N, C-alpha and C positions, 0 to 999 in steps of 0.2 A: 544417487541421481546423476552420476556421470559414468562414463565408460571406464573399464578397467585400465590400469596403467599400460598393459601390453597392447591395448587397442589404439593407443595414441602414438603419434610420431615421437620418436625418441628426442628428448631435448638435449641440446649441446650444453656444456658447462657454461654457466653465466660468466661473462667477462668481469674482471675485478671492478672496473669503473662502473659497470652497470649495477653490480651488487651494492656499491657505495651509494649510487643514486637511489636505489630502492630503499636502502636503510635510511637515507635522509628523508625520503618521502614518508616512510613509516614513522619516523620521529616527528615530522611536521604534522601528520594526521593525528597522532596520539596527543600532540600538544593542542591541536584544535579541539579534540574531544574533551580534554581537560578544561579548556576554556569554556566549553559548553556547560560543563558541570558547575563551574564557578558562577557563570552567568545565571544559570537556573537557581542556584542558591540565593543570589542577590534578588532575583525576581520574587522568589517565595518569601524572603525576609522582609521585603518592602511592600508586599501585598499586591504586586502588579500582576500576579497570575489570575486575579479576579476578573481581568478583562480577557480571559482566554476562552476557548471553546468549552473547556471543562464546566464553566458556569452555565452554559447552555444545557449540557447533560444534567447537571445538578438541578437545574430548573425543572426538567422533566421528572426527575426522581422525586422532587418535593411535591409536585402536583399529584403524583400517584400516592405518595405517603399521606397527603392531606385528604385522600378519598375522592379526588376529582379526576381519576384516570380516564374517564370517558371524554374529558375535555382536554386531553393531553396535547392535541394539535390545534387547539383554539389559540390563535395568536394574541387575542386580547387577554385571555387567562395567563398565557405565558408571560406577557409583558408585565402584568400586575405582580405575579409571583417573583419574576426576576428582579423587578424594582425593589421588592421587599428584601430579597436575598442580598442585594447590593446596598441596602441602607438608603434607598431613595435615588441612587445613581442609575444611569442607563448606559447602554452602548451607544456609540455614535449614530448607528442606524436605528436606534430606538429599541431594537430587540435582536439578540443573537438566539435564534430559535432552536429548540430541541427538534432534531430531524431524523433520529434513528427509527428503524422499524418497530412496530408495537411488540413483536415477539422477542426483541432484544433489549427491552426496557427492564423487565423484572430481575434478571441476574445481577444488575448493577444497583438496584434500588437500595440495598443496605448501606451504600456509601452516602446516600441522602440522609441517613440518620446522624451523620457526623456534621460538625460545623464545616462550612465551605473550605476554609484553609486547611483544616485537618484532613478532610476528605481528599483534597488535592495532594497532600503529602502522602497519604496512604496509597493513592492511585499511582503516584510517582514510584513508590516502592514496588508496586505490582508490575509496573512497566519495566523497571530495571530487571526484575526476575524474568519477564518475558524476553527481554533482550538477551540475557545470558542464555536462556533456553534456545532461542533462535540461532545464535552464533554457535552454540555447541552442536546443534543439529546439522548446521551447514559444514562445520569442521569434520564431523563424523560421517556425514552422508555424501559430501561432495569432495572435500579437501583431504581425505584420508591419505592419499598418495602424494600430496604436495610436499614440497620442501618446507622446512621450518620457517624460512624467510617468507615464502609465499603465504603460509598460514597466518603469520604475524601481519603481513600486508593486508590480508582479508579482514582481520579484526580491526586494524587501524583505519582502513578505508571505510568500514562499516560505521564505526563510532564517530567518524568525522563527517559523515554524509549529512548535509544540512537538513533534509527532510526528517531525519531521525531527531535532530535537535529541536526542530519545530514541533515534532510530536510531543516531546517532553515539555516544551514551553507552553504548548496549548492544552496539555492534559488530554490529548486526542486518543482515538481508538485505533490509530494506524498500526500499532504493534500487535493489537489483537488480530487484525486482518493478516499481518505478516506471519504471526505465529500459527494461526489456524491453517493458512495456506501452505506453509512449510510442512506442517504436520500432515496435511492432506497429501502432499507430494511424496513425503517419506512413506506414508502408509500405502499409497498406490504402488510405490516402488517395491515395498516389502510384501505385497500381496494381501495386506490387511484391509480389504475393501470396505468392510463394515465401519472400521475406524475412520477411513478416509471420508466416507459419506457423512458420518457424524460430525467430524471436524469441519467439513464444508458447510454444514448447516449452521454452525457457529460463526463461520466467516461472513454470513449474511448480515452481520452487524454493520457491514459496509458493502451493500450490494454493488455500488459503483466501482469497487475495486476487485470484486471476486467473480464477476460474470464470465470472464474469459476462461479461468480454470474450471468454473462450474460447467460451462459448455463442453470443455474437453472431457470432463468426467461423465457428463450426460451421453457423450458419443463414445464412451469407453467400452460399451457393451459388457459391463460388469454388473451383474444383477445385484450382488450384495451391496456394492457401493450405492447404487441407485435406490435400493430398498431402504438403506440406512439414511440416506439423504432425505427421502420422502417421509420416512417414519419419524425421524427426529424433527424435521420441519413441521410436520402435522402436530406433533406433541407441543412444540413451542407455540404454534398458532392456537391450539385449543386452550392452553393455559392462559395466553394473553387475552383471548376472547372472554374466558371465564372471569378474569380479573378486571379487564378494562371495558368490557361490554361488546356486544356484536357490532355496534356501529363504529367501532374504532377503526375498522379497515377502510370504510368509505371516507372517514375523516382523514385518515392518513393519506389515502390516494389523492384526495382533493388538495390537501396541504402540499403533497409532493409535487403535484402538477404546477402549483403556484411557485413553489420554492425553486424547482429546477429550471424554470423558465424566467426566474427573476434576474434583473439586471440592475445592480446597485440598490436592491431592496432586500430586507430581511438579512442584512449582513452578507449578501452574496455579491461578489465582484468577479465576474468571469475573467477579467483581464489579468488576474493573479494566477490563473490556472496554467500549469505546465503541460498543455496539450493543444489539440486542434481548436477547441472552443476558446481557450485563452488567446491563441494566436489570431483567430478571427476577430475577437473582441479588440485586440490591439490594432489590427489592420483596418477594420471597418468602423470602429468607434461605437460609442454608446447610442448614437442616433439611429443605428441600424440593428438594434437588439433583436428584432424579429428575424431578420435575415441571418444574423449570427447564430441564433438558436436553431433555426431550420437547417442550416448547413451542418451544424454540429450533430444534429440527430441523423442526418444523412450519413455523416461519417461514422456514427455509432452503428448504424445498420450495416454499412459496408464492413466495419470491423467484425461484427458478428459473423458475416458471411465468410470473411477471410479466416477467422478462427475455425469455423465449421469446416472449411476446405482443408485447413492445416491438419485437422484431426479426423478427416474423412475415413481413414482406415482404423480409427479407434486408438485406444491407449494400449500399447503392447504389454504383455506380461513380462515380468522380470526374467532375466536369463538365469541359468543355474548358478552363475557366479554371484547373483544377488545385486547386480548392477544394471541400471537402465542404460541402453546404448546411447552414444553421443548424439544421434539425431533426435532422440526423444528429449534429452536435456535441452537441446537447441529449440525444439518446438515449444517446450514449456516456457523457456526464456522469451521467445518471440511472442507467445500468447500473452505473457505478462506485459511486455512492452506495448503491444497493440492495445491492450486493455487500458493502460495508462494514457496512451496518446489519444484514444478515441472515446473515452468515457465522457458522457455529456456533462458530468459534474464531478470534479475531482480537486480536492484541496492539495496544496503543495506538500503537506505532511503525508498524504496518502502515497506519495511517490517514494516513500521509504521502501515500498515493495520492489522498486527498481533494483535495489541492492541484491535481492535474491536472483533476479534475472542476470545480473552481472556475474555473480558467482557461478551460476549454472553455465552461462556462456563460456566463461573462462575455463571452467573445468572440462567442458566438452572440446574446447579448441586449444587446450594447453599444449605448447610445443609447436604451434603453427603461427603463421603471420597474423591470422585473425585473433588468436589467443594473446599474442603480444600487444596488439592494438587495444583489445579489451582490458588487459591488465594495466597497461600504461594509462589508459583513460580513467580507470577506476582509482588509481593512485593520485592522479592530478585533479580529478573532478571536484573533490570537496573544496579545495582552496580556490579553484577557478570559479565555482558557483558562488562562493562567498564574495569574491572580488567583483564579479560581473553582475550577479543578481541580488546579493544580500541574503540575510538570514531571516528576515521577518516574513511571516506568512503572506502579508499584503505589501511586500516590497515594491516600490515604484520602479518603473523602467521607461526609458525613452526608445528602446529597441522595438522593431516591428515584430519580433519573435523572441521569446525568453530563451536565454542561453541553455537552461536545463532541457527545454524542449528540443533544441538542436542536438544535444547529447543523446537524448532518447532516440531521435530519428537516426543518428549515426549508429547507435547500438543495434537498432532494428535492421539497418542496412548490412552491417557486418554479419549478423546472424542469418539473415535471409540469403546473403551471398554464399555463406558456408553451407547452408542446407541445399542450395541449388547445385553447388559444386559437388557435394557428396552424392546427390542424386544422379548427376551426370556421370560420375565415376562408377556408380553401380550399374547404370544402363550400358556404359561402355564395356 
């Protein structure tokens, strides 16, 4: 997913003092990652993971297992089932609702057969395997020509990235999104279009995080990828309809409209989001919820148009060397960042996908000023986010814009400037 080593500017030998600084950053990030593991163990041992998003997913699975799948998005039914699961307790908002699409319910239903705490433990193990797979894919597909220190830095920064920790603490699906999209990108790079389309269909477990890459694939002009995406998508829809009933789709769309426009209801607080909607919520306040949501949807539409323009020439085929050119990697990275910034609904743990954009951008810009900025930012960001923003998914802030949002905007600016510079050089 990055250009061959010979296509990048030659990197000078790293000064000793800089190598020392990088090693210190690696040690610090690995220590942060280790602290996350210890904290997760404490949360699981004390039962505090029951207040996580995983309980919302588990609620949906239990509803289906109890034979009430047609009422999956009925908030009254969800409230009753969730209260039973929690032994009479409730979330502060009354309900943390199940909100995933109908066609992505059934693959996870078997976890609902286990007790809640055991299911969380099993899911944590699955997430750990997904993380290992994602890191291995990035090391093999992007960082193959990097130095050992750079590769170690990638791993350390990834495991220290706060959204990844939040993903584990919440038992969320962010790593499913990351893994399926990384697999999609690798398959597109290797010319395995049918595999790319199938993986992209699975990425729809989180539509709010996959729409950018999905649009890029739709504009790819690759029939096999589009056919696989449509085919697998239809199969999932047919199975969901057969099990949950034909009315499940109208029920889901009605629930989704209420859920995505909610403001401090159904456990939704836009002010915690690391994107445009979150920034608008902080700036304009809860009294202007309608205006915040309207402007956020305008931004979403503009984001779709920007991504469509970015991929107007389609997704190029791999070169004979098996590598995607630097500009393609930059376009993928920018697509991911725009998706995160302009999605109308995005939880902080969904921003784990930003790590993929960072790796792609650094790989494409390695040896340049832009690459050094991205690399330094990646090493410093985990600790900086922890200090300024905190680790909780609903961390409070007095700032008018969340610090991680600023980092995403800065990353988008570096990538966009590099793409523009590359285009100017080609025209010249």
